[in-house]
C-alpha positions as CSV (number, residue, x, y, z in Angstrom):
1,X,-29.7,11.7,-23.6
2,X,-30.9,12.0,-20.0
3,X,-28.5,11.9,-17.0
4,X,-29.9,8.6,-15.8
5,X,-29.5,7.0,-19.2
6,X,-25.9,8.3,-19.5
7,X,-25.1,7.0,-15.9
8,X,-26.5,3.6,-16.7
9,X,-24.5,3.3,-19.9
10,X,-21.3,4.4,-18.1
11,X,-21.8,1.8,-15.4
12,X,-22.5,-0.9,-17.8
13,X,-19.4,0.0,-19.9
14,X,-17.2,0.1,-16.8
15,X,-18.2,-3.4,-15.9
16,X,-17.8,-4.8,-19.4
17,X,-14.3,-3.4,-20.1
18,X,-11.4,-5.7,-19.8
19,X,-8.3,-4.5,-18.0
20,X,-6.1,-5.9,-20.8
21,X,-2.9,-8.0,-21.3
22,X,-0.5,-5.3,-20.2
23,X,-2.3,-4.8,-17.0
24,X,-2.4,-8.6,-16.3
25,X,1.4,-8.7,-16.8
26,X,1.8,-5.8,-14.4
27,X,-0.6,-7.5,-12.0
28,X,1.3,-10.8,-12.1
29,X,4.6,-9.0,-11.4
30,X,3.2,-7.2,-8.3
31,X,1.6,-10.4,-7.1
32,X,5.0,-12.3,-7.2
33,X,6.6,-9.4,-5.4
34,X,3.8,-9.5,-2.8
35,X,4.7,-13.2,-2.2
36,X,8.2,-12.2,-1.4
37,X,7.1,-9.3,0.9
38,X,4.7,-11.6,2.7
39,X,7.4,-14.2,3.4
40,X,10.0,-11.5,4.4
41,X,7.6,-9.5,6.7
42,X,6.6,-12.7,8.5
43,X,10.1,-14.2,8.8
44,X,11.8,-11.1,10.1
45,X,9.4,-10.6,13.2
46,X,9.8,-14.4,13.9
47,X,13.6,-13.9,13.8
48,X,13.3,-10.9,16.0
49,X,11.3,-12.8,18.6
50,X,14.0,-15.5,18.4
51,X,16.8,-13.0,19.0
52,X,15.1,-11.0,21.8
53,X,12.1,-10.9,24.1
54,X,12.2,-7.2,24.7
55,X,9.0,-5.6,23.2
56,X,10.9,-2.3,22.5
57,X,13.6,-4.1,20.5
58,X,11.0,-6.0,18.5
59,X,9.1,-2.8,17.8
60,X,12.4,-1.4,16.5
61,X,11.9,-3.6,13.4
62,X,8.8,-1.5,12.6
63,X,10.9,1.6,13.0
64,X,13.4,0.3,10.5
65,X,10.5,-0.5,8.2
66,X,9.1,3.0,8.3
67,X,12.2,5.2,8.6
68,X,13.2,5.1,4.9
69,X,10.0,6.9,3.9
70,X,11.0,9.8,6.2
71,X,14.5,10.0,4.7
72,X,13.9,9.2,1.1
73,X,10.2,9.6,0.3
74,X,10.3,13.0,-1.3
75,X,13.4,12.6,-3.6
76,X,12.1,9.2,-4.8
77,X,9.0,10.9,-6.1
78,X,11.1,13.3,-8.2
79,X,13.1,10.4,-9.6
80,X,10.1,8.3,-10.4
81,X,8.7,11.3,-12.4
82,X,12.0,11.5,-14.3
83,X,13.2,7.9,-14.8
84,X,12.1,4.8,-16.6
85,X,9.6,3.3,-14.2
86,X,10.0,-0.2,-15.7
87,X,13.7,-0.1,-14.8
88,X,12.9,1.3,-11.3
89,X,10.6,-1.6,-10.4
90,X,13.0,-4.2,-11.9
91,X,16.1,-2.8,-10.2
92,X,14.3,-2.5,-6.9
93,X,13.4,-6.2,-6.9
94,X,16.9,-7.3,-7.8
95,X,18.5,-5.2,-5.0
96,X,15.9,-6.6,-2.5
97,X,16.8,-10.1,-3.7
98,X,20.5,-9.5,-3.2
99,X,20.0,-8.1,0.3
100,X,17.8,-11.0,1.5
101,X,20.4,-13.4,0.0
102,X,23.0,-11.9,2.2
103,X,20.7,-12.2,5.3
104,X,20.0,-15.9,4.5
105,X,23.8,-16.6,4.5
106,X,24.2,-14.8,7.8
107,X,21.3,-16.7,9.4
108,X,22.6,-20.0,8.1
109,X,26.0,-19.4,9.5
110,X,24.7,-18.1,12.9
111,X,26.1,-14.6,12.4
112,X,22.7,-12.6,12.3
113,X,21.3,-10.7,15.2
114,X,18.5,-8.1,15.8
115,X,20.7,-5.3,14.4
116,X,21.2,-7.3,11.2
117,X,17.5,-7.4,10.9
118,X,17.2,-3.7,11.3
119,X,19.7,-3.1,8.4
120,X,18.0,-5.6,6.1
121,X,14.6,-4.1,6.8
122,X,15.9,-0.6,6.1
123,X,17.5,-1.5,2.8
124,X,14.5,-3.6,1.6
125,X,12.0,-0.9,2.5
126,X,14.2,1.8,0.7
127,X,13.8,-0.3,-2.4
128,X,10.1,-0.8,-1.7
129,X,9.6,3.0,-1.8
130,X,10.8,3.1,-5.4
131,X,8.7,0.0,-6.2
132,X,5.5,1.3,-4.6
133,X,5.6,4.9,-5.9
134,X,6.5,3.7,-9.4
135,X,3.7,1.1,-9.6
136,X,1.1,3.5,-8.3
137,X,2.0,6.0,-11.0
138,X,1.8,3.4,-13.7
139,X,-1.8,2.2,-12.9
140,X,-3.5,5.1,-14.5
141,X,-1.9,4.4,-17.8
142,X,-2.8,0.7,-17.7
143,X,-6.4,0.9,-16.5
144,X,-9.2,1.9,-18.9
145,X,-11.3,5.0,-18.1
146,X,-13.8,4.1,-15.4
147,X,-11.8,1.0,-14.4
148,X,-9.4,2.6,-12.0
149,X,-11.1,1.4,-8.8
150,X,-11.4,-2.1,-10.3
151,X,-7.7,-2.1,-11.3
152,X,-6.6,-0.9,-7.9
153,X,-8.8,-3.5,-6.2
154,X,-7.3,-6.2,-8.4
155,X,-3.8,-5.1,-7.5
156,X,-4.5,-4.8,-3.8
157,X,-6.3,-8.1,-3.7
158,X,-3.6,-9.9,-5.7
159,X,-0.8,-8.7,-3.5
160,X,-2.8,-9.4,-0.4
161,X,-3.6,-12.9,-1.6
162,X,0.1,-13.6,-2.2
163,X,1.5,-11.6,0.7
164,X,-0.8,-12.6,3.5
165,X,-2.6,-15.7,2.4
166,X,0.3,-17.4,0.7
167,X,3.5,-15.7,1.8
168,X,2.7,-15.4,5.5
169,X,1.7,-19.0,6.3
170,X,4.3,-20.4,3.9
171,X,7.0,-18.5,5.7
172,X,5.7,-19.6,9.1
173,X,5.7,-23.3,8.1
174,X,9.2,-23.0,6.5
175,X,10.5,-21.1,9.5
176,X,9.4,-24.1,11.7
177,X,11.7,-26.3,9.6
178,X,14.6,-23.9,9.3
179,X,14.9,-20.2,9.8
180,X,16.7,-19.7,6.5
181,X,14.2,-21.4,4.2
182,X,11.6,-18.6,3.9
183,X,14.5,-16.2,3.1
184,X,15.8,-18.4,0.3
185,X,12.3,-18.7,-1.3
186,X,11.9,-14.9,-0.9
187,X,15.0,-14.3,-3.0
188,X,13.5,-16.3,-5.9
189,X,10.2,-14.4,-5.7
190,X,11.9,-11.0,-6.1
191,X,14.0,-12.2,-9.0
192,X,10.9,-13.6,-10.8
193,X,9.0,-10.4,-10.3
194,X,11.8,-8.4,-11.8
195,X,11.8,-10.6,-14.9
196,X,8.0,-10.2,-15.3
197,X,7.9,-6.4,-14.9
198,X,10.9,-6.0,-17.3
199,X,8.5,-6.6,-20.2
200,X,6.1,-3.7,-19.4
201,X,5.3,-1.5,-22.4
202,X,7.1,1.8,-22.9
203,X,3.9,3.8,-22.9
204,X,3.5,3.4,-19.1
205,X,7.2,3.8,-18.2
206,X,7.4,7.6,-18.4
207,X,5.0,10.5,-18.1
208,X,3.2,11.4,-21.3
209,X,5.2,13.8,-23.5
210,X,2.4,16.4,-23.5
211,X,2.5,16.4,-19.7
212,X,6.2,16.8,-19.6
213,X,6.0,19.7,-22.1
214,X,3.3,21.5,-20.1
215,X,5.4,21.0,-17.0
216,X,8.4,22.7,-18.5
217,X,6.6,25.7,-20.1
218,X,7.5,28.9,-18.4
219,X,9.9,27.1,-16.1
220,X,13.1,27.0,-18.1
221,X,15.1,28.4,-15.2
222,X,14.0,25.5,-13.0
223,X,14.3,22.8,-15.6
224,X,16.5,20.0,-14.3
225,X,16.4,21.1,-10.7
226,X,15.5,18.3,-8.4
227,X,14.8,20.7,-5.6
228,X,12.4,22.8,-7.7
229,X,10.5,19.7,-8.7
230,X,10.4,18.4,-5.2
231,X,9.0,21.8,-4.0
232,X,6.3,21.7,-6.7
233,X,5.0,18.3,-5.4
234,X,5.1,19.5,-1.8
235,X,3.4,22.8,-2.7
236,X,0.6,20.9,-4.4
237,X,-0.1,18.9,-1.3
238,X,0.2,21.9,1.0
239,X,-2.1,24.2,-0.9
240,X,-4.8,21.6,-1.6
241,X,-6.8,21.7,1.7
242,X,-8.9,18.5,1.2
243,X,-5.9,16.5,0.1
244,X,-3.9,18.0,3.0
245,X,-6.5,16.8,5.4
246,X,-6.5,13.3,3.9
247,X,-2.8,13.3,4.5
248,X,-3.5,13.9,8.1
249,X,-5.9,11.0,8.2
250,X,-3.4,8.7,6.4
251,X,-0.7,9.7,8.9
252,X,-2.8,9.0,12.0
253,X,-3.9,5.7,10.4
254,X,-0.3,4.7,9.7
255,X,0.9,5.6,13.2
256,X,-2.0,3.8,14.8
257,X,-1.5,0.6,12.8
258,X,2.2,0.8,13.3
259,X,1.7,0.9,17.1
260,X,-0.5,-2.2,16.8
261,X,1.6,-4.0,14.2
262,X,5.0,-3.4,15.8
263,X,4.1,-5.8,18.6
264,X,1.6,-8.0,16.8
265,X,3.9,-11.0,16.9
266,X,4.0,-10.7,20.7
267,X,0.2,-10.3,21.0
268,X,-0.3,-13.4,18.8
269,X,2.3,-15.6,20.4
270,X,2.0,-14.6,24.0
271,X,-1.5,-13.2,24.6
272,X,-3.4,-15.5,22.3
273,X,-0.9,-18.3,22.8
274,X,-0.7,-19.2,19.1
275,X,2.2,-21.7,18.4
276,X,5.1,-20.3,16.3
277,X,4.3,-22.6,13.4
278,X,0.7,-21.3,13.2
279,X,1.7,-17.6,13.5
280,X,1.7,-17.2,9.7
281,X,-1.7,-18.9,9.6
282,X,-3.2,-16.4,12.1
283,X,-1.7,-13.5,10.1
284,X,-3.0,-14.9,6.9
285,X,-6.6,-14.5,8.0
286,X,-6.1,-10.9,6.9
287,X,-6.0,-12.2,3.4
288,X,-9.5,-13.6,3.7
289,X,-10.9,-10.2,4.7
290,X,-8.8,-8.5,2.1
291,X,-10.1,-10.7,-0.7
292,X,-13.7,-10.1,0.5
293,X,-12.9,-6.4,0.3
294,X,-11.5,-6.6,-3.2
295,X,-14.6,-8.6,-4.4
296,X,-16.9,-6.0,-2.8
297,X,-15.2,-2.7,-3.6
298,X,-15.9,-2.5,-7.4
299,X,-19.6,-3.1,-7.0
300,X,-20.2,-1.4,-3.8
301,X,-18.5,1.9,-4.8
302,X,-21.0,2.1,-7.7
303,X,-23.9,1.8,-5.4
304,X,-22.8,3.7,-2.3
305,X,-20.4,6.1,-3.9
306,X,-16.8,6.8,-2.8
307,X,-17.6,8.9,0.2
308,X,-20.1,6.7,2.0
309,X,-18.0,3.6,1.3
310,X,-14.8,5.2,2.7
311,X,-16.5,6.4,5.8
312,X,-18.0,3.0,6.4
313,X,-14.7,1.2,5.8
314,X,-12.7,3.6,8.0
315,X,-15.2,3.2,10.9
316,X,-14.9,-0.6,10.6
317,X,-11.1,-0.2,10.8
318,X,-11.4,1.5,14.2
319,X,-13.9,-0.9,15.5
320,X,-11.9,-3.9,14.4
321,X,-8.8,-2.6,16.3
322,X,-10.9,-2.4,19.5
323,X,-12.3,-5.9,18.9
324,X,-8.8,-7.3,18.4
325,X,-7.8,-5.9,21.8
326,X,-10.9,-7.1,23.6
327,X,-11.1,-10.6,22.0
328,X,-11.0,-13.4,24.6
329,X,-9.3,-16.0,22.3
330,X,-7.3,-16.4,19.1
331,X,-10.4,-17.3,17.0
332,X,-12.2,-14.0,17.7
333,X,-8.9,-12.2,17.4
334,X,-8.3,-13.7,14.0
335,X,-11.8,-12.6,12.9
336,X,-11.1,-9.0,14.1
337,X,-7.8,-9.1,12.2
338,X,-9.7,-10.2,9.0
339,X,-12.2,-7.4,9.5
340,X,-9.4,-4.9,9.8
341,X,-7.8,-6.1,6.6
342,X,-11.1,-6.0,4.7
343,X,-12.0,-2.5,5.7
344,X,-8.4,-1.3,5.2
345,X,-8.4,-2.8,1.7
346,X,-11.6,-1.0,0.8
347,X,-10.7,2.4,2.2
348,X,-7.1,2.2,0.8
349,X,-8.3,1.2,-2.7
350,X,-10.8,4.0,-3.0
351,X,-8.7,6.8,-1.6
352,X,-5.6,5.9,-3.7
353,X,-7.8,5.8,-6.8
354,X,-9.2,9.2,-5.9
355,X,-5.7,10.7,-5.5
356,X,-4.7,9.2,-8.9
357,X,-7.8,10.9,-10.4
358,X,-7.3,14.4,-9.0
359,X,-3.5,14.8,-9.1
360,X,-2.0,15.9,-12.5
361,X,-0.1,13.0,-14.1
362,X,3.1,15.0,-14.6
363,X,3.6,15.3,-10.8
364,X,1.8,12.3,-9.5
365,X,5.0,10.6,-8.5
366,X,6.1,13.5,-6.4
367,X,2.7,14.0,-4.8
368,X,2.2,10.3,-4.0
369,X,5.6,10.1,-2.5
370,X,5.0,13.2,-0.4
371,X,1.8,11.8,1.0
372,X,3.4,8.5,1.8
373,X,6.5,10.1,3.1
374,X,4.6,12.0,5.7
375,X,2.4,9.1,6.7
376,X,5.1,6.4,6.7
377,X,7.7,8.8,8.0
378,X,5.9,9.3,11.3
379,X,5.0,5.6,11.6
380,X,8.2,4.9,13.7
381,X,6.7,7.2,16.3
382,X,3.6,5.0,16.5
383,X,5.8,1.9,16.5
384,X,7.8,3.1,19.5
385,X,4.6,4.1,21.2
386,X,3.3,0.7,20.6
387,X,6.4,-0.9,22.1
388,X,6.1,1.3,25.2
389,X,2.3,0.6,25.6
390,X,2.9,-3.2,25.1
391,X,5.3,-3.1,28.0
392,X,2.4,-2.3,30.2
393,X,-0.2,-4.5,28.4
394,X,0.0,-6.2,25.0
395,X,-3.6,-5.1,24.3
396,X,-3.0,-1.4,24.8
397,X,-1.6,-0.6,21.3
398,X,-4.8,-2.0,19.6
399,X,-7.0,0.0,22.0
400,X,-5.2,3.2,21.4
401,X,-5.1,2.5,17.6
402,X,-8.9,2.0,17.4
403,X,-9.7,5.1,19.4
404,X,-7.4,7.3,17.3
405,X,-8.9,6.1,14.0
406,X,-12.4,6.8,15.0
407,X,-11.6,10.3,16.4
408,X,-9.6,11.4,13.3
409,X,-12.4,10.3,11.0
410,X,-15.0,12.3,13.1
411,X,-12.8,15.4,12.8
412,X,-12.1,15.3,9.1
413,X,-15.2,13.8,7.5
414,X,-16.0,17.1,5.6
415,X,-12.7,17.3,3.9
416,X,-12.9,13.6,2.9
417,X,-16.3,14.3,1.2
418,X,-14.8,17.2,-0.8
419,X,-11.8,15.2,-2.1
420,X,-13.8,12.2,-3.1
421,X,-16.4,14.4,-4.8
422,X,-13.6,15.9,-6.9
423,X,-12.5,12.5,-7.9
424,X,-16.0,11.6,-9.0
425,X,-16.2,14.7,-11.1
426,X,-12.9,14.1,-12.8
427,X,-13.7,10.6,-13.6
428,X,-17.1,11.6,-15.1
429,X,-15.3,14.3,-17.2
430,X,-12.7,11.7,-18.5
431,X,-15.5,9.4,-19.4
432,X,-17.5,12.1,-21.3
433,X,-14.3,13.1,-23.2
434,X,-13.7,9.6,-24.3
435,X,-17.3,9.1,-25.3
436,X,-17.2,12.3,-27.4
437,X,-14.0,11.2,-29.0
438,X,-15.4,7.8,-29.9
439,X,-18.5,9.3,-31.3
440,X,-16.4,11.8,-33.4
441,X,-14.3,9.0,-34.9
442,X,-17.2,6.5,-35.4
443,X,-20.4,8.6,-35.5
444,X,-22.5,5.7,-36.8
445,X,-21.7,3.5,-33.8
């Protein structure tokens, strides 16, 4: 069989394969959780703007959102590699629901302030760390070989659709009626998500037995040591040069977007003069761009390849930040916001899938949490910088973010090529192994 024929058969099989019932259940659970996140992450900045007009204090909400990654990101990865991941995502949702319920009572009774929002954001995001790392480690076990990019795109698009397109505008409209309403609906979304994800199959809840066994061979003296397992995940990231460089890219991206996002509510309400009740509508334009990105990524990655697609998408992210700062009105600003979401969805989907393909499954929780801990952990620095820059001009955070994104891509493009090339090779090997196994079992087919 020629290479071209084999490639054509592989592509056709990827497109024909269904993701399956278990994946659809998983997808539904993450979508409902995304609805809750969208409502909460829209309601909290609106409450912050209601409690204070100080850009630095508003930016503090972004600091509270990012700080848990710096404090708990690494140990969470170890726990996700050890514990039942189905229980992790279920308990995370229930704790978030209880926390937001307390906030809704405080808001309804007039006892909430900006510091209350900081505490709530911190607790919710701590739970979100467990939820995000656990769900990312479960995707590889739910998606068919060759369908990882499609599965990640479906997850990203589904959560974006509910988080930005549904949750954000719904929260804005409900907030205009009563500040407590979006919080009350948010509680119900988290509870429903917990119930859906509770039914996930046992096969994707824990690392495969053969991976656990290979992890423990020759390491009896370190078995059961959280610190030893944590070091293993960090060592993998540190010694893998291309992956380490991608961590740098991710960190700069998070800091840049945090600087912009920390004061986005002020840019929209004051610079673009969007009414409060339409703030959620403006933010939901990101969902339009994200959905377009989801629809494109599965097909475009087959034609352009992972490397060219990621470089194009990352460049578009930087340009869209600059356009957002330079837009003369809310309409063009919303278009730039949509472009940022589309390019961010595409680049994020492909790079996460690549990491899932190259990292051994037995340590993927630790590695993914390490990567996200570094990038999210330094995001508060970007948020504080955004608050300081916005004090001079509300457009400065977006200008700085766009410039930083373009510069870091230019400096690290070679390492990105190497990492994504490894992901392509691993996926091709997995596909060949599955094809050989199928032919061995059913040689006549």
